[in-house]
C-alpha positions as CSV (number, residue, x, y, z in Angstrom):
1,M,-115.7,-18.1,54.4
2,K,-115.5,-14.2,54.9
3,V,-118.8,-12.9,56.0
4,L,-120.1,-9.8,54.0
5,S,-123.4,-9.3,55.6
6,L,-125.3,-10.7,58.4
7,G,-122.1,-26.7,52.5
8,K,-124.6,-25.9,50.2
9,R,-127.2,-28.3,49.1
10,S,-127.7,-32.0,49.2
11,V,-129.9,-32.6,46.1
12,A,-130.8,-30.4,43.4
13,V,-132.5,-29.6,40.0
14,L,-134.5,-30.8,37.2
15,A,-135.9,-33.6,35.1
16,A,-134.2,-35.0,32.0
17,I,-136.7,-33.7,29.3
18,G,-136.1,-30.1,28.4
19,L,-138.4,-27.8,26.6
20,A,-137.4,-24.5,25.1
21,V,-139.5,-21.5,26.2
22,G,-138.5,-18.2,25.2
23,G,-135.1,-18.9,24.3
24,T,-134.3,-20.5,27.5
25,V,-134.0,-24.3,28.2
26,V,-135.9,-25.4,31.1
27,S,-137.8,-28.7,32.4
28,A,-141.5,-29.3,32.3
29,H,-141.4,-29.2,36.2
30,A,-139.4,-25.9,36.4
31,A,-141.8,-24.1,34.0
32,T,-144.7,-24.9,36.5
33,A,-142.6,-24.4,39.6
34,P,-142.8,-21.0,41.7
35,A,-140.0,-18.4,41.1
36,F,-138.0,-17.2,44.2
37,I,-136.9,-13.6,44.8
38,D,-134.3,-13.1,47.2
39,C,-133.3,-9.8,49.0
40,Q,-131.3,-11.0,51.9
41,L,-128.2,-12.5,50.1
42,F,-126.9,-9.4,48.6
43,A,-128.6,-6.9,51.1
44,A,-125.3,-5.4,52.0
45,G,-123.8,-4.9,48.5
46,E,-122.6,-6.7,45.5
47,P,-120.8,-10.1,45.9
48,D,-117.0,-10.2,45.3
49,H,-117.3,-12.9,42.7
50,I,-119.8,-15.7,41.9
51,D,-117.0,-17.7,40.0
52,P,-115.9,-20.5,42.4
53,A,-112.3,-20.2,41.7
54,L,-112.4,-16.6,43.0
55,T,-115.2,-15.9,45.5
56,S,-114.2,-15.5,49.0
57,T,-117.4,-14.4,50.7
58,L,-120.4,-16.6,51.9
59,V,-122.6,-14.7,49.8
60,G,-120.6,-15.1,46.7
61,A,-120.0,-19.0,47.4
62,N,-123.6,-19.3,47.8
63,V,-124.3,-18.5,44.3
64,A,-121.3,-20.3,43.2
65,T,-122.2,-23.5,44.6
66,M,-125.6,-23.4,43.1
67,L,-123.9,-23.0,39.6
68,F,-121.2,-25.6,40.3
69,D,-121.2,-29.1,42.2
70,G,-118.0,-30.4,43.7
71,L,-116.7,-33.7,44.8
72,T,-118.6,-33.7,48.0
73,D,-120.9,-31.4,50.1
74,T,-122.5,-30.8,53.3
75,D,-126.2,-31.0,53.5
76,A,-128.7,-29.1,55.7
77,N,-128.1,-31.3,58.6
78,G,-124.2,-31.0,58.6
79,N,-123.5,-34.5,56.9
80,L,-120.9,-35.0,54.3
81,Y,-122.2,-36.7,51.3
82,G,-120.7,-37.4,47.8
83,E,-122.0,-34.9,44.9
84,V,-120.2,-35.8,42.0
85,A,-118.2,-38.4,43.8
86,S,-120.0,-41.8,44.4
87,K,-117.2,-43.0,46.9
88,W,-113.8,-42.5,48.2
89,K,-111.1,-44.1,50.0
90,S,-107.4,-43.8,51.3
91,P,-105.1,-46.7,50.7
92,D,-102.2,-45.2,52.8
93,G,-103.7,-43.5,56.0
94,S,-104.9,-40.5,54.4
95,K,-101.8,-39.6,52.5
96,T,-103.5,-40.4,49.2
97,W,-107.3,-40.1,48.3
98,V,-109.1,-41.8,45.6
99,F,-112.4,-40.5,44.5
100,T,-114.8,-42.6,42.1
101,L,-117.2,-40.3,40.0
102,K,-120.7,-40.7,39.0
103,K,-121.3,-41.4,35.7
104,G,-123.5,-39.5,33.3
105,L,-123.4,-36.4,34.9
106,K,-123.2,-33.0,32.5
107,F,-122.1,-29.3,32.6
108,S,-125.0,-27.1,31.5
109,N,-123.7,-26.8,28.0
110,G,-124.0,-30.6,27.7
111,E,-120.2,-31.9,28.2
112,S,-119.8,-34.8,30.4
113,V,-118.4,-34.2,33.9
114,L,-115.1,-36.3,34.1
115,P,-112.2,-36.8,36.6
116,S,-110.3,-34.5,34.1
117,S,-112.7,-31.8,34.5
118,F,-111.5,-31.6,38.0
119,V,-107.8,-31.2,37.0
120,N,-109.0,-28.5,34.5
121,G,-110.6,-26.9,37.3
122,W,-108.0,-26.9,39.6
123,K,-105.3,-25.7,37.1
124,R,-107.3,-22.7,36.6
125,S,-108.6,-21.9,40.1
126,L,-104.8,-22.3,41.7
127,D,-102.9,-20.9,39.1
128,S,-100.9,-18.0,40.5
129,K,-101.7,-16.0,37.4
130,L,-105.6,-16.0,38.4
131,A,-104.3,-14.7,41.6
132,S,-107.3,-16.2,43.6
133,E,-107.5,-15.1,47.2
134,V,-108.7,-18.5,48.3
135,A,-106.0,-20.7,46.6
136,Y,-104.4,-21.4,49.7
137,H,-106.9,-24.1,50.2
138,G,-105.0,-26.2,47.7
139,D,-102.0,-26.2,50.1
140,F,-103.2,-29.4,51.5
141,I,-102.0,-31.0,48.0
142,L,-98.5,-32.3,47.7
143,G,-96.7,-29.7,45.5
144,M,-99.7,-27.3,45.2
145,N,-98.4,-24.3,47.1
146,A,-95.3,-23.9,44.8
147,Y,-98.1,-23.7,41.9
148,S,-100.4,-21.3,43.3
149,T,-97.5,-18.9,44.6
150,G,-95.9,-19.0,41.0
151,K,-92.8,-21.1,42.3
152,G,-93.6,-24.1,40.4
153,A,-95.4,-26.0,37.8
154,F,-98.8,-27.5,38.2
155,P,-98.0,-30.8,40.5
156,A,-99.6,-33.5,37.8
157,S,-98.5,-36.4,39.9
158,S,-100.2,-35.3,42.8
159,V,-103.8,-34.9,41.0
160,V,-104.2,-37.7,38.6
161,A,-107.3,-38.0,36.6
162,N,-108.3,-41.5,35.1
163,D,-111.4,-40.6,32.8
164,A,-111.8,-44.4,31.5
165,A,-112.1,-45.6,35.0
166,M,-113.7,-42.4,36.4
167,T,-111.2,-41.9,39.2
168,L,-109.4,-38.9,40.5
169,T,-106.3,-39.6,42.9
170,V,-105.0,-36.8,44.9
171,K,-101.6,-37.0,46.9
172,M,-101.7,-34.7,50.1
173,E,-98.7,-32.7,51.6
174,N,-99.3,-34.6,54.9
175,P,-102.0,-37.2,55.9
176,T,-105.2,-35.3,55.8
177,A,-108.2,-37.4,57.1
178,D,-110.4,-34.5,56.5
179,W,-109.6,-34.1,52.8
180,P,-113.2,-35.3,51.6
181,S,-114.8,-32.6,53.4
182,I,-112.2,-29.9,52.2
183,A,-112.7,-31.2,48.8
184,G,-116.2,-29.8,48.9
185,H,-114.9,-26.2,48.9
186,S,-115.9,-24.3,45.5
187,V,-112.4,-23.6,44.6
188,F,-112.1,-27.3,43.9
189,S,-115.0,-27.2,41.4
190,P,-114.8,-28.7,38.0
191,I,-114.8,-26.7,34.7
192,P,-115.7,-27.7,31.0
193,T,-113.1,-27.3,28.4
194,S,-114.6,-24.2,27.3
195,M,-113.4,-22.5,30.4
196,V,-109.9,-23.9,30.6
197,G,-107.7,-20.8,30.8
198,A,-110.8,-18.5,31.4
199,S,-109.9,-15.2,33.1
200,D,-111.3,-13.5,36.3
201,K,-113.9,-11.8,33.9
202,V,-115.6,-14.8,32.9
203,E,-118.4,-14.4,35.5
204,E,-119.6,-11.1,33.7
205,D,-120.8,-13.1,30.7
206,G,-123.4,-15.6,31.5
207,T,-122.8,-17.6,28.4
208,K,-119.5,-18.3,29.6
209,L,-119.5,-19.4,33.3
210,V,-120.6,-22.8,32.8
211,G,-121.1,-25.1,35.6
212,N,-122.5,-28.5,36.4
213,G,-124.8,-27.6,39.4
214,P,-128.5,-27.4,39.6
215,F,-128.9,-23.8,38.1
216,M,-127.1,-21.7,35.6
217,L,-126.9,-18.2,35.0
218,A,-129.8,-16.7,33.0
219,S,-127.9,-13.7,31.5
220,A,-124.7,-11.7,32.4
221,I,-124.8,-10.6,35.8
222,T,-125.1,-6.9,37.0
223,K,-123.3,-6.6,40.2
224,R,-123.9,-3.1,41.5
225,A,-126.6,-1.9,43.7
226,G,-129.9,-2.0,41.7
227,G,-128.7,-5.0,39.6
228,E,-129.6,-8.5,40.2
229,V,-128.2,-12.2,39.7
230,V,-130.8,-14.4,38.0
231,L,-130.5,-18.2,38.0
232,I,-132.4,-20.9,36.1
233,P,-132.4,-24.7,36.3
234,N,-129.6,-26.3,34.4
235,P,-131.4,-28.4,31.8
236,N,-128.5,-31.1,32.1
237,Y,-128.4,-31.6,35.6
238,G,-129.1,-35.2,36.8
239,G,-130.2,-34.7,40.4
240,K,-133.8,-34.1,42.1
241,A,-135.9,-31.3,40.3
242,S,-135.7,-28.2,42.2
243,S,-139.0,-26.6,43.9
244,I,-138.3,-23.2,42.4
245,S,-138.2,-22.3,38.6
246,K,-136.0,-19.5,39.0
247,L,-134.0,-17.5,41.6
248,T,-133.5,-13.8,41.3
249,A,-131.0,-12.4,43.9
250,K,-131.4,-8.5,44.1
251,I,-128.5,-6.3,45.0
252,F,-128.8,-3.6,47.6
253,S,-126.4,-0.8,48.9
254,D,-127.7,-1.3,52.6
255,T,-130.0,-3.6,54.7
256,N,-132.7,-1.2,55.3
257,A,-133.6,-0.7,51.7
258,A,-133.4,-4.5,51.2
259,Y,-135.9,-5.1,54.1
260,N,-138.1,-2.3,53.1
261,A,-138.4,-4.2,49.6
262,F,-139.2,-7.4,51.4
263,A,-142.0,-5.7,53.7
264,S,-143.5,-4.2,50.5
265,G,-144.0,-7.8,49.1
266,Q,-141.3,-7.5,46.4
267,C,-139.2,-10.4,47.6
268,D,-139.6,-13.7,49.4
269,S,-136.8,-13.3,51.8
270,G,-135.2,-10.3,53.5
271,P,-132.4,-9.2,55.8
272,I,-132.9,-8.1,59.5
273,P,-131.4,-4.5,60.1
274,A,-129.2,-4.3,63.2
275,G,-131.4,-3.6,66.4
276,R,-134.6,-5.2,65.0
277,Y,-134.3,-8.8,65.4
278,T,-136.8,-9.3,68.3
279,E,-139.5,-7.2,66.6
280,L,-139.0,-8.7,62.9
281,L,-138.8,-12.3,64.1
282,T,-141.7,-11.6,66.1
283,K,-143.4,-10.2,63.3
284,W,-142.5,-12.8,60.4
285,G,-141.5,-15.9,62.3
286,T,-138.2,-17.8,62.8
287,K,-138.1,-20.3,59.7
288,G,-135.2,-18.4,58.5
289,V,-132.9,-18.6,61.7
290,K,-130.3,-21.3,62.0
291,S,-127.1,-21.7,64.3
292,T,-124.1,-22.0,62.2
293,L,-120.4,-22.6,62.6
294,G,-119.4,-19.0,62.6
295,T,-117.8,-16.0,64.6
296,D,-117.6,-12.5,64.3
297,Y,-114.6,-10.7,65.4
298,W,-112.4,-7.7,65.1
299,G,-108.8,-7.9,64.1
300,F,-105.8,-5.7,64.5
301,N,-103.5,-4.8,61.2
302,W,-100.4,-6.5,62.2
303,E,-98.4,-4.0,60.1
304,D,-99.9,-0.8,61.4
305,P,-97.5,1.2,63.5
306,T,-100.0,2.0,66.1
307,V,-102.1,-1.3,66.8
308,G,-99.8,-3.7,64.9
309,G,-96.7,-5.7,66.2
310,K,-95.5,-7.0,69.4
311,K,-94.8,-3.4,70.8
312,N,-98.4,-2.6,70.7
313,K,-99.6,-5.7,72.3
314,Y,-101.0,-3.8,75.4
315,L,-103.1,-1.5,73.5
316,R,-104.7,-4.5,71.6
317,S,-105.5,-6.2,74.9
318,A,-106.8,-2.8,76.4
319,I,-109.2,-2.7,73.2
320,A,-110.3,-6.3,73.7
321,K,-111.0,-6.1,77.3
322,A,-113.0,-2.8,76.8
323,I,-115.4,-4.2,74.5
324,D,-118.9,-5.3,75.8
325,R,-119.6,-8.4,73.9
326,Q,-122.9,-8.8,76.1
327,Q,-124.2,-5.1,74.7
328,I,-123.5,-6.1,71.3
329,S,-125.3,-9.3,71.5
330,D,-128.2,-7.6,73.4
331,V,-128.3,-4.3,71.6
332,I,-127.7,-5.3,68.0
333,Y,-129.0,-8.9,67.9
334,Q,-131.3,-9.3,70.6
335,G,-129.7,-12.5,71.9
336,V,-130.0,-14.1,68.6
337,R,-126.1,-14.0,68.2
338,K,-124.5,-15.0,71.8
339,P,-121.1,-13.6,73.0
340,A,-118.2,-15.4,71.6
341,T,-115.4,-16.8,73.9
342,G,-113.0,-17.8,71.3
343,L,-112.5,-17.7,67.3
344,L,-113.8,-21.3,66.9
345,P,-117.7,-21.5,67.4
346,P,-119.5,-24.0,69.5
347,G,-120.1,-27.2,67.6
348,L,-117.1,-27.3,65.7
349,P,-114.8,-30.1,66.3
350,G,-111.8,-28.8,68.5
351,Y,-114.1,-26.0,70.2
352,K,-113.1,-25.2,73.7
353,A,-114.7,-22.5,75.5
354,G,-112.7,-19.5,77.0
355,Q,-109.8,-19.5,74.3
356,G,-110.2,-15.7,73.9
357,L,-108.3,-13.3,76.0
358,T,-111.7,-12.6,77.8
359,A,-115.3,-13.2,77.1
360,T,-116.8,-10.5,79.3
361,R,-116.0,-6.8,79.7
362,D,-112.8,-5.9,82.0
363,L,-113.0,-2.1,82.1
364,T,-110.3,-2.0,84.9
365,G,-108.4,-4.6,83.1
366,A,-108.6,-2.5,79.9
367,K,-107.4,0.6,81.8
368,A,-104.5,-1.0,83.4
369,D,-103.2,-2.4,80.0
370,F,-103.7,1.2,78.3
371,K,-101.8,2.9,81.0
372,R,-99.0,0.1,80.7
373,W,-98.8,0.7,76.9
374,S,-98.8,4.5,77.4
375,D,-96.1,4.3,80.1
376,A,-93.8,2.8,77.6
377,G,-93.9,5.8,75.8
378,N,-96.6,5.3,73.2
379,K,-99.6,7.3,72.4
380,V,-102.5,7.4,70.1
381,S,-101.9,10.3,68.1
382,S,-105.3,10.1,65.9
383,P,-108.3,8.4,66.7
384,L,-108.1,4.7,65.9
385,R,-110.0,3.8,62.6
386,I,-112.8,1.2,63.2
387,S,-112.8,-0.3,59.6
388,Y,-115.9,-1.8,58.2
389,N,-118.0,-2.5,55.1
390,D,-121.0,-0.1,55.1
391,G,-124.5,-0.8,54.4
392,A,-124.7,-4.2,56.7
393,G,-125.4,-2.5,60.1
394,W,-121.9,-2.8,61.1
395,D,-121.8,1.0,62.0
396,K,-123.9,0.2,64.9
397,V,-121.5,-2.4,66.2
398,A,-118.5,-0.2,65.6
399,S,-120.2,2.8,67.4
400,I,-120.8,0.5,70.5
401,I,-117.0,-0.4,70.4
402,I,-116.1,3.4,70.2
403,A,-118.1,4.2,73.2
404,N,-116.6,1.2,75.0
405,L,-113.0,2.6,74.0
406,K,-113.9,6.1,75.3
407,D,-114.6,4.8,78.8
408,V,-110.8,3.5,78.6
409,G,-109.6,6.9,77.2
410,I,-108.8,5.5,73.7
411,P,-110.1,7.5,70.9
412,A,-111.6,6.2,67.9
413,K,-113.7,6.7,64.9
414,L,-115.8,5.1,62.1
415,D,-114.0,4.1,59.1
416,P,-116.6,2.9,56.5
417,Y,-115.7,1.3,53.2
418,P,-118.3,1.2,50.3
419,A,-120.6,-1.5,49.6
420,D,-119.3,-2.5,46.5
421,G,-117.7,-5.9,47.0
422,T,-114.2,-4.7,47.5
423,Y,-113.8,-4.4,51.2
424,F,-111.9,-7.5,51.9
425,T,-109.8,-6.8,49.1
426,K,-108.8,-3.4,50.4
427,M,-108.4,-5.1,54.0
428,R,-105.9,-7.6,52.5
429,K,-103.8,-4.9,51.0
430,G,-103.5,-3.4,54.8
431,Q,-105.6,-0.7,54.2
432,G,-107.6,-1.3,57.6
433,Q,-106.6,-0.6,61.0
434,I,-109.0,-2.3,63.5
435,I,-110.7,-4.7,61.0
436,R,-114.3,-5.9,61.0
437,A,-114.5,-9.5,59.8
438,G,-116.6,-12.8,60.4
439,W,-115.9,-16.3,59.3
440,F,-118.3,-19.1,58.5
441,A,-116.7,-22.6,58.3
442,D,-116.0,-23.6,54.6
443,Y,-115.6,-27.3,56.0
444,P,-116.4,-28.2,59.7
445,I,-112.6,-28.5,61.0
446,A,-110.4,-26.3,63.3
447,D,-108.1,-25.6,60.7
448,N,-110.4,-24.0,58.6
449,F,-110.7,-21.2,60.9
450,L,-106.9,-21.1,61.9
451,Y,-104.8,-21.7,59.1
452,P,-106.8,-19.2,56.3
453,L,-107.6,-16.4,59.1
454,L,-104.0,-16.4,60.9
455,H,-101.5,-18.4,59.1
456,S,-98.6,-16.4,57.6
457,K,-99.1,-18.4,54.1
458,S,-102.7,-16.7,54.2
459,I,-101.2,-13.2,54.1
460,D,-102.9,-11.7,50.9
461,G,-105.7,-14.1,51.4
462,D,-107.9,-14.4,54.4
463,N,-105.4,-13.2,56.7
464,L,-106.9,-9.8,56.8
465,E,-104.7,-8.7,59.5
466,R,-101.4,-9.8,57.7
467,Y,-100.4,-11.6,60.9
468,N,-97.1,-13.2,60.9
469,S,-96.1,-15.2,64.0
470,A,-93.6,-18.0,63.8
471,A,-94.8,-19.6,67.0
472,F,-98.4,-19.8,65.6
473,D,-97.2,-21.0,62.1
474,A,-95.3,-23.9,63.9
475,L,-98.3,-25.0,65.9
476,I,-100.6,-25.1,62.9
477,D,-97.9,-26.8,60.9
478,S,-97.4,-29.4,63.6
479,A,-101.0,-30.0,63.9
480,R,-101.4,-30.6,60.0
481,S,-98.5,-33.0,60.0
482,T,-99.5,-35.4,62.5
483,T,-101.9,-38.3,62.3
484,N,-102.6,-38.4,66.1
485,K,-105.9,-36.7,66.3
486,S,-105.6,-35.8,70.2
487,F,-102.2,-34.2,69.4
488,S,-103.6,-32.4,66.4
489,Q,-106.4,-30.9,68.6
490,S,-103.9,-30.0,71.2
491,Q,-101.8,-27.9,68.9
492,Y,-104.7,-26.2,67.2
493,R,-105.9,-25.2,70.7
494,R,-102.5,-23.9,71.4
495,A,-102.6,-22.0,68.3
496,E,-105.8,-20.3,69.3
497,I,-104.4,-19.1,72.5
498,Q,-101.1,-18.1,71.0
499,A,-103.3,-15.7,68.5
500,L,-106.0,-14.4,70.7
501,R,-104.2,-14.4,74.2
502,N,-100.5,-14.1,73.6
503,D,-100.4,-12.0,70.6
504,V,-104.2,-10.5,70.8
505,V,-104.2,-10.1,66.9
506,I,-107.9,-10.5,66.9
507,T,-110.8,-10.1,69.3
508,Q,-114.1,-12.3,69.0
509,T,-117.4,-10.5,69.7
510,V,-120.4,-12.8,68.9
511,N,-120.9,-16.2,67.3
512,R,-122.7,-16.2,64.2
513,G,-125.9,-17.5,62.6
514,I,-128.1,-16.9,59.8
515,A,-131.4,-14.9,60.5
516,T,-133.8,-13.9,57.6
517,V,-137.2,-12.9,57.5
518,L,-139.4,-14.7,55.2
519,A,-142.8,-14.5,53.4
520,P,-145.7,-16.5,54.6
521,S,-145.6,-18.5,51.5
522,I,-142.2,-19.9,52.4
523,A,-142.8,-23.4,53.8
524,T,-139.1,-24.5,54.1
525,F,-135.9,-22.4,53.8
526,P,-133.2,-24.9,54.7
527,I,-129.6,-23.8,55.8
528,T,-126.6,-25.7,56.4
529,P,-124.4,-25.4,59.4
530,L,-121.8,-23.6,57.1
531,G,-124.4,-20.8,56.5
532,M,-125.3,-21.9,52.8
533,V,-129.0,-21.4,51.8
534,V,-130.1,-24.4,50.1
535,Y,-131.9,-22.8,47.5
536,D,-132.7,-25.8,45.3
537,Q,-134.7,-27.2,48.3
538,I,-136.8,-24.2,49.3
539,V,-140.5,-25.0,49.2
540,K,-142.7,-22.0,48.3
541,N,-146.6,-22.6,48.7
C-alpha cells in the first residue's frame, strides 16, 4: 500500500438494536460512547480515494476498511482471521480455494452479505472500465488479468458463488498458498446490489457508498484541505460494539498545521512533523508508535532519458551510494525509523538483510560511479528533480539527498507536487524523475512488495518507476508458479537483487513505522503490522 504521509481490524461495531437520533440510526451503546477526532490520518493532504475498489494509499485504505469487511483480515497482532469468511480450504494444493461465509451479515442498508456480493464487488473493482490502479491484485485469479486489462470477459468459472450453500470458490492462476491473506485486500470487498456498476464517483455521495464494515459514511465527503470524512456506526453490523460513537478525520495541507490543531486540543491524535520525533514523543508518550512492515524508498523513472534505462545505471548507483540513510534516520526521525538495507522490511517472510546496493553511505564509490557515467559521454544538463508530495515533510528528506548529491558533484533540486491526493497518479504517468515513495504490506508476503512495485504488469499501477525488466519479471513469475516455498523464496530474493543491485531502479532509505501523538485521554490505539489503525478498538477514557 502506497504511503502518502508518515490489516485493519479484528472486531468491530454495534449492538443489534438501533435508535433513530437526529435522523441517523445508531446503537444505544454508540449514543453514549465517546467520539474520536483524528488529525493524523489526512495530515498531509486529502486521500486519493476511500472507495475500496480504487484506493491505493494507506490513508485511503484505512477508511475503506472501516466501511467494508472482506473475506479475511489481519489483526493488531499480525494474525490472519476470518472476517466475512468463517473458514476456508483448498482441495487441490492451493490451486482452488473454497470460502464458507458467515450467515446473517448485512450491509449498512440492510441487504444481506452473500457470496454473490463478492462476485459483484470483484466484477466492479477489477473491471478495466473502472481503471482501478490496484486491479493488478486480481492477477492471482485464473483469467482475471485479461478482464482487468480489457482483453477478455469476467472469468465467471474462476469465481463461483453459491448463495444457498454460502460458499465462494476461487480458482487461481498458479497454486497460491497465501491467497487467504491476499483476499483480505480492500479491492476484494463485497458490494450490495445498489452499487453494481457504480462509477468512480460513488464515494462522493455518502448515501451511495454502502459497505458492510463497522462504520458507514455520515454524509458526503469533503476531500480538500479544511474538509473532513465523518464515519458513524453501521446499525446493521453484527460484530462487537465499537468503543467510539463517531470518527471524524480532518484533512490538512501539511503536517505542521495538523500537529498544531492537535496540540491546541482540537483532536485526539496528530502527526509528528519531520525532525520533532524525540521532542514530541517525550512530551506526549509512545502509545501511538508501532513497528510495521514498511519501507521508504526513492525510485528512478525508468523512461526518463537522464536517470532511466540501462545506459544510466552508474548515475543511479552513484546516487544510491551518495545517500546518507543514517543522516535521514537521525535528523528526520531521531532513530524511530531505522536505515533500511533492502526493499523487504524486517519481519516480512523472505526478508534478508543487505539486499540493496548499499546500506551505508559510500561517497568514494558514488564519485567513482558518477565519473564512469560521465566518462561515457553522459552529463546532467539540468538539476535532477527530487519529486515528492508536499506537506508531509518529505522536503526535508529531499533536502538531505540534494546535499548528499552535491558532495558528488550531481546537481539536484526540490520538485514538490500539491497535497491534493493526485501525487501517485502523476507519478504513474511518468511525471516524476527521482520519485519519493513508501510501501506498507497489503498482506505479509514478499510478493506484495516485489510484484506491485516492480513487475512490468504493474506499470500504470504501483510500479511508479515504470520499470520494465524481462529478467526481473521472469524471476517473479517463477516464484509465483512454484509450490516449493524454498525455491519461491530464493527467486524472490534474486528478483530483489536484480532490481536494487543489478538495475538500481530504486534505492531504499528507512524502514517505516507508524508514529502519532495521542491525547492523554486515549488509553488504547491499536495499529496492525500492515500500518492500519484499528479505529473501532480505540479506547478513550
